[in-house]
C-alpha positions in Angstrom: 123.8 59.6 73.1 123.9 63.4 72.3 125.9 65.3 69.8 125.9 69.1 69.2 126.5 70.9 65.9 126.8 74.7 65.6 124.1 76.4 63.6 125.2 79.9 64.8 126.0 81.4 68.2 122.3 81.6 69.0 121.2 78.1 68.0 122.6 74.6 67.8 121.5 71.4 66.1 121.3 68.5 68.6 121.2 64.9 67.4 119.8 62.3 69.8 121.1 58.8 68.9 119.0 55.9 69.9 120.5 53.2 72.0 121.7 50.2 69.9 119.3 48.0 71.8 116.4 50.2 71.2 114.7 48.8 68.1 112.2 51.1 66.3 113.6 54.2 68.0 115.2 56.3 65.3 117.6 59.1 66.0 116.0 62.5 66.4 117.4 65.9 65.4 116.2 69.1 67.1 117.2 72.8 67.3 118.1 74.2 70.7 119.0 77.7 71.7 121.5 77.1 74.5 122.9 74.8 77.1 121.8 75.8 80.7 124.0 73.2 82.4 124.3 69.5 83.5 123.4 67.5 86.5 124.4 64.0 87.6 121.7 61.6 88.9 121.8 57.9 89.6 121.5 57.0 85.9 124.3 59.3 84.8 124.4 62.8 83.4 121.5 64.9 82.2 122.0 68.1 80.1 119.5 71.0 80.4 118.9 72.7 77.1 116.8 75.7 76.0 114.2 74.4 73.5 112.2 77.5 73.1 112.8 81.2 73.6 111.2 84.6 73.0 113.0 87.9 72.4 111.4 90.3 74.9 113.3 93.5 74.4 116.8 94.8 74.9 119.1 95.7 77.8 121.4 98.6 77.0 120.9 98.0 73.3 121.5 94.2 73.4 118.7 91.6 72.7 117.3 89.8 75.7 115.5 86.5 75.6 113.1 84.8 78.0 113.2 81.1 78.3 109.9 79.7 77.1 110.8 76.0 77.6 113.6 73.8 78.7 114.3 70.1 78.7 116.6 67.7 80.5 118.1 65.1 78.1 119.7 61.9 79.3 123.2 61.3 78.1 122.9 57.5 78.8 120.4 55.0 80.0 122.5 53.1 82.5 119.8 52.7 85.0 117.6 50.6 82.7 120.0 47.8 83.4 120.1 48.3 87.2 118.6 45.6 89.4 117.9 48.0 92.3 114.2 48.9 92.5 115.0 51.5 95.2 117.4 53.3 92.8 114.8 53.2 90.0 112.2 54.6 92.4 114.6 57.4 93.5 115.6 58.2 89.9 111.9 58.4 89.0 111.4 61.0 91.8 114.5 62.9 90.8 113.2 63.0 87.2 109.9 64.5 88.5 111.9 67.2 90.2 113.7 67.9 87.0 110.3 68.4 85.4 109.6 71.0 88.0 112.9 72.7 87.1 112.0 72.6 83.4 109.0 74.8 84.3 110.9 77.4 86.2 109.4 80.8 85.4 111.1 84.2 84.8 114.5 83.1 83.3 116.2 85.6 81.0 119.5 85.7 79.1 121.4 87.4 76.4 124.0 86.0 74.0 125.8 89.3 73.7 125.9 91.0 77.1 125.7 90.2 80.8 122.4 91.1 82.4 123.3 90.1 86.0 125.4 93.3 86.6 123.7 96.7 87.3 124.6 99.7 85.1 126.7 101.5 87.7 128.9 98.5 88.4 129.4 97.7 84.7 130.4 101.3 83.9 133.1 101.1 86.5 134.6 97.8 85.5 137.7 97.7 83.4 137.4 97.4 79.6 139.1 94.0 79.6 136.1 92.7 81.7 133.8 92.8 78.6 136.1 90.6 76.6 135.7 87.8 79.0 133.2 84.9 78.5 129.8 85.9 79.7 129.9 83.5 82.7 133.1 85.2 83.9 131.4 88.6 83.6 128.3 87.6 85.5 127.6 88.3 89.2 127.4 84.7 90.5 124.9 85.8 93.1 122.3 86.2 90.4 123.1 83.3 88.1 120.2 80.9 88.5 122.1 78.0 86.9 125.4 78.6 88.7 125.7 75.1 90.1 124.5 73.5 86.8 127.3 75.2 84.9 130.1 73.8 87.0 130.8 70.8 84.7 130.8 72.9 81.6 133.2 75.4 83.2 135.5 72.5 84.3 135.8 71.4 80.7 136.3 74.9 79.5 133.2 74.9 77.2 132.8 78.7 77.4 131.0 79.1 74.1 128.2 76.8 75.3 127.8 78.4 78.7 124.7 80.7 79.1 124.2 82.3 82.5 120.5 82.6 83.3 119.0 85.4 85.4 115.9 84.6 87.3 113.9 87.8 87.7 111.8 90.0 85.4 112.5 92.7 82.9 109.6 95.1 82.3 109.7 98.0 79.9 107.8 101.3 79.6 108.5 103.3 76.4 107.6 107.0 76.6 107.2 109.2 73.5 106.4 112.8 72.6 103.3 114.5 73.9 100.0 113.2 72.5 101.8 110.4 70.5 100.9 106.8 71.3 103.6 104.8 73.0 104.2 101.2 73.9 104.3 99.9 77.5 105.5 96.4 78.0 104.1 95.0 81.2 105.4 91.5 81.3 105.8 92.4 77.7 102.2 93.2 77.0 101.5 96.4 75.0 99.3 99.3 76.0 99.0 103.0 75.1 99.7 106.2 77.0 100.8 109.9 76.4 103.6 111.9 78.0 104.6 115.5 77.8 108.3 115.1 76.8 110.9 113.4 74.6 111.0 109.7 73.8 112.2 107.6 76.8 112.5 104.0 77.8 111.7 103.0 81.4 112.9 99.5 82.5 112.5 97.5 85.7 114.9 94.6 86.1 114.8 92.4 89.2 117.7 90.0 89.9 116.9 87.2 92.2 119.6 85.6 94.2 119.3 81.8 93.9 122.7 80.2 94.5 123.1 78.7 97.9 126.7 79.7 98.1 125.6 83.3 98.1 122.3 83.0 99.9 119.5 80.8 101.4 117.4 79.5 98.5 113.9 78.6 99.5 110.2 79.0 99.1 107.7 80.8 101.2 107.5 79.9 104.9 110.3 77.3 104.6 113.6 79.2 104.2 113.8 82.4 106.3 116.5 84.6 107.7 120.2 84.2 107.2 122.8 81.5 107.3 126.0 81.8 109.4 127.8 83.5 106.6 125.3 86.4 106.7 123.6 85.5 103.4 119.8 85.9 103.5 116.9 84.2 101.9 114.9 85.9 99.2 117.4 88.5 98.3 116.5 90.6 95.2 118.2 93.5 93.6 115.8 95.7 91.6 117.2 98.2 89.1 115.0 101.0 87.7 116.5 102.3 84.4 115.5 105.5 82.6 116.9 106.1 79.1 116.2 109.6 77.6 117.9 111.5 74.8 121.2 109.6 75.2 121.1 109.9 79.0 120.8 106.8 81.2 119.7 106.8 84.8 119.9 103.8 87.1 118.6 103.5 90.7 118.8 100.4 92.8 116.8 99.0 95.8 117.2 95.7 97.5 115.1 93.4 99.6 115.9 90.4 101.7 114.8 88.3 104.7 115.5 89.7 108.2 119.2 88.7 108.6 118.8 86.9 111.9 118.7 83.1 112.5 115.0 82.3 112.5 112.5 80.0 110.8 108.8 79.7 110.0 107.9 76.2 109.1 104.8 75.8 107.0 101.7 74.4 108.6 97.9 74.8 108.0 97.5 78.0 110.0 97.1 81.4 108.4 100.3 82.7 109.8 102.7 79.8 110.9 104.6 80.5 114.1 107.9 82.2 113.9 110.8 80.9 115.9 114.0 82.8 116.6 117.0 80.5 116.8 119.2 81.6 119.7 122.8 81.4 118.6 126.0 82.9 119.9 127.0 84.0 116.4 123.9 86.0 115.7 125.6 89.4 116.1 128.4 88.3 113.7 125.8 87.1 111.2 124.0 90.5 111.1 127.4 92.3 110.9 128.6 90.1 108.0 125.4 90.7 106.1 125.5 94.5 106.4 129.3 94.6 105.8 128.7 92.8 102.5 126.0 95.3 101.6 128.3 98.2 102.4 131.0 96.8 100.1 128.6 96.3 97.2 126.2 99.3 97.6 127.5 101.8 100.1 125.7 103.1 103.2 122.5 101.2 103.9 119.1 102.3 105.3 117.4 99.2 106.6 113.6 99.6 106.5 111.7 97.1 108.6 108.0 96.9 107.6 106.9 94.1 110.0 104.2 94.4 112.6 105.2 95.4 116.1 103.0 92.9 118.0 102.7 89.2 118.1 105.4 86.9 116.6 106.4 89.6 114.1 106.8 92.1 116.9 109.2 89.7 118.7 111.2 89.2 115.6 111.3 92.9 114.8 112.4 93.7 118.4 115.2 91.2 118.1 116.3 92.7 114.8 116.2 96.2 116.2 118.3 95.1 119.1 121.0 93.7 116.9 120.9 96.8 114.6 121.8 99.1 117.6 125.2 97.4 117.6 125.9 98.6 114.0 126.8 102.3 114.0 127.2 102.6 110.3 123.7 101.3 109.3 120.5 103.3 109.9 117.6 101.0 111.0 114.1 102.4 110.5 111.1 100.6 112.0 107.8 101.2 110.2 104.7 99.2 111.0 103.2 99.1 107.6 99.9 97.5 108.6 99.4 99.9 111.5 100.2 103.1 109.5 98.8 102.2 106.1 96.1 99.7 107.0 94.9 97.8 104.0 95.0 100.6 101.4 96.1 104.0 102.7 99.4 104.0 100.8 99.6 107.8 100.9 100.6 107.2 104.5 103.9 105.9 103.2 104.8 109.6 103.2 105.3 109.2 107.0 108.1 106.7 106.2 109.5 109.0 103.5 109.7 111.9 105.9 111.9 109.8 108.2 114.4 108.9 105.5 114.0 111.5 102.8 117.2 113.5 103.6 119.5 110.4 103.5 117.5 108.8 100.7 118.0 111.8 98.4 121.7 112.1 99.4 122.2 108.5 98.2 121.1 109.7 94.8 121.1 107.7 91.6 123.5 106.8 88.8 123.5 109.0 85.6 125.7 108.9 82.5 125.5 111.0 79.3 125.5 109.8 75.7 129.3 109.7 75.7 129.4 107.5 78.8 130.6 110.2 81.1 129.5 109.7 84.7 127.4 112.7 85.9 126.0 111.2 89.1 126.6 108.1 91.3 124.4 106.3 93.7 126.1 106.2 97.1 123.9 104.0 99.2 121.0 101.7 99.1 117.5 101.2 100.7 117.1 97.6 102.0 113.4 96.8 102.7 111.9 93.8 104.3 108.6 92.5 105.7 108.2 88.8 106.7 108.2 87.2 103.2 109.6 90.3 101.4 106.6 90.3 99.1 103.5 92.4 99.4 104.5 95.2 101.9 107.9 95.3 100.4 106.5 95.6 96.8 104.3 98.5 97.8 107.1 100.4 99.7 109.6 99.9 96.9 107.2 101.2 94.3 106.6 104.3 96.4 110.3 105.1 96.8 110.8 104.3 93.1 108.2 106.9 92.2 110.1 109.5 94.3 113.3 108.7 92.4 111.6 108.9 89.0 110.3 112.4 89.9 113.8 113.5 90.9 115.3 112.1 87.7 112.7 113.6 85.3 113.1 117.0 87.0 116.9 116.7 86.7 116.6 115.9 83.0 114.2 118.8 82.3 111.2 116.6 81.5 109.3 118.0 84.5 109.6 121.3 86.2 110.5 121.4 89.9 106.7 121.5 90.8 105.7 118.6 88.5 105.5 115.0 89.5 104.4 111.7 87.8 101.3 111.5 90.0 100.0 114.8 88.3 99.7 112.9 85.0 97.0 110.3 85.8 97.4 108.1 82.7 101.2 107.9 83.0 100.9 107.4 86.8 98.6 104.5 86.4 101.0 102.8 83.9 103.9 103.3 86.2 102.1 101.8 89.1 100.8 98.9 87.0 104.4 98.2 85.9 105.5 97.9 89.5 102.5 95.7 90.3 103.4 93.4 87.4 106.9 93.2 88.8 105.6 92.3 92.2 103.4 89.6 90.7 106.3 88.0 88.9 108.5 88.0 92.0 105.6 86.5 94.0 105.1 83.8 91.4 108.7 82.9 91.3 109.0 82.8 95.1 105.6 81.7 96.4 103.8 80.3 93.4 100.9 82.8 93.4 100.3 86.5 92.5 101.2 89.2 95.0 98.3 89.5 97.5 98.4 93.3 97.3 99.0 93.6 93.6 95.6 95.0 93.0 96.3 97.8 95.5 99.5 98.8 93.8 97.6 99.0 90.5 95.4 101.9 89.6 92.0 100.5 90.7 90.8 97.9 93.1 87.7 96.7 95.0 87.7 95.1 98.5 85.7 92.0 97.7 87.7 90.9 94.7 90.9 91.4 96.7 89.6 89.4 99.7 88.6 86.6 97.3 91.9 86.6 95.6 93.8 86.5 98.9 91.7 83.6 100.2 92.6 81.5 97.2 96.2 82.7 97.0 96.8 81.9 100.7 95.5 78.4 100.2 97.7 77.9 97.3 100.7 79.4 99.1 100.6 76.6 101.7 101.1 73.8 99.1 102.9 75.2 96.1 106.4 74.2 97.0 109.3 73.5 94.6 111.6 73.0 97.6 113.1 69.7 96.7 113.8 70.7 93.1 115.6 73.9 94.3 117.8 71.8 96.6 118.7 69.5 93.7 119.6 72.2 91.2 121.3 74.5 93.6 123.7 71.8 94.8 122.4 71.7 98.4 121.8 68.0 97.8 124.2 65.8 95.7 122.8 62.6 94.3 124.7 59.5 95.4 124.1 55.8 94.7 125.1 55.0 98.3 122.2 57.1 99.8 118.5 56.9 99.1 116.6 60.0 98.2 115.9 62.2 101.4 113.1 64.1 99.7 110.1 61.8 99.5 107.3 61.8 102.0 106.0 58.4 103.0 102.5 57.3 101.9 100.9 58.3 105.2 102.3 61.8 105.2 101.3 62.4 101.7 97.8 61.2 102.3 97.3 63.1 105.5 97.9 66.4 103.9 95.5 65.8 101.0 92.1 66.3 102.8 93.2 69.6 104.5 94.7 71.0 101.3 91.5 70.1 99.4 89.3 71.7 102.0 91.3 74.9 101.9 91.2 75.1 98.1 87.5 74.3 97.9 86.7 76.8 100.7 88.6 79.5 98.9 86.8 78.9 95.7 83.4 78.8 97.5 84.2 82.2 99.1 85.2 83.6 95.7 81.9 82.4 94.1 79.8 83.7 96.9 81.5 87.1 97.1 81.4 87.7 93.3 77.6 87.0 93.4 77.2 89.9 95.9 78.3 92.6 93.4 80.6 95.5 93.9 79.6 98.5 96.1 79.4 101.7 94.1 81.6 103.5 96.6 84.5 101.2 95.6 84.1 101.5 91.9 86.8 103.4 90.0 88.7 104.1 93.2 92.2 105.3 92.5 95.0 104.1 94.8 97.5 106.8 95.8 
């Protein structure tokens, strides 16, 4: 049995009473920092509580915390008295899934403000909106625990409800020329110099997780769109610049190609893609882009996929559907063909295609009194196949262009100055975006971004190949798929139905040798390659 006692708004005392039949098990008292929701399993209800947190910075002046640890607590022990071995087995597996949920990375929250809504939208909302409970202010698309909160909402326990955002918040603090400043990269501190006034640069990525608003899933399992037009792996990234009372915000989005398609994981390097032929495909694409128009304005859809093989067929099908949408501009850009493995300066080819419309879309800008000086009137939507590496690189390139425009507008740079002309600052900016790509990749795929070293300021070919070999092996097997289905509400536990999740013994055993071989092979390649040394021609190479 659990009871809660208020300590203050940011902490509670929770008392866990031992069952009367449990001799030698005294009651325990602990401090928790919020309730993230509840879930009903076979044994009854479990409550998810935040047991550890870390203050990582602020969002528009309000403290923001990262969840360091969570725990599911049972509200009863009814299953101990069950005679069904099958139910006990299923409950044990469900509990193992809850352990996976407890370890979910990249969860952030604030007690005082909603962090799921971007600056432009929040500035346009009515004043009465901010007086509502946080869960009513939040954009449900980006509330990671949306399903888990349903019971708390039903019982009107507003003061206990904490919407969690899965994403990342990275800060870059800029100070006067030749003065040291702090750069938080996943909240790690480093030093740099800049030529202008104190400024704060923030990256905030909001990952869509709720199935009602999208297709939750892990790499090579959930792809494309559902019939409502919601896509897998949808992320809104907001770049914020705060300088002398001015606040600038620019948005980009990413999401899976909004067709009906799948890519089921197997042991090949690139599992085969399969386009699902469906009479509603045109409506699915139209619904998706109509929703984007309502939320963000005119959309430029940048497709970074290959134009040959399976990717080429998918890209061609996407292009064909996009021709039917007169109000969306579709831009096909074969990233691998144009940029190869490291020639990112060639992204200028893409920028030349979209620069006029991109700059017309603009960015959001308010002054210290909250007066709106500029508005963003459109959005760039980027995709590759998994919306990770190629998308990360492309978004960072476009973000750099936006930052240059903003710093020139605010008088930090002249019209002929750009962030790339200040090597130390440029490296830090690129590293910040690389860290963001890594965090997104870890949340989605379970490994670091494969091209993260290329977005950063230095790289070498061998270390990247080694890193990719190990990461690709891990990507095949790191899969929290069942846990996501459980907490997102895609599967509801019922005593009348056995668990649909578990593999039988033969299936589990059959994957083990191949998985082990891939991992051992990757580690062997890493060891061999590192022993060969680094060619001098690759040392200290700066990626543009």
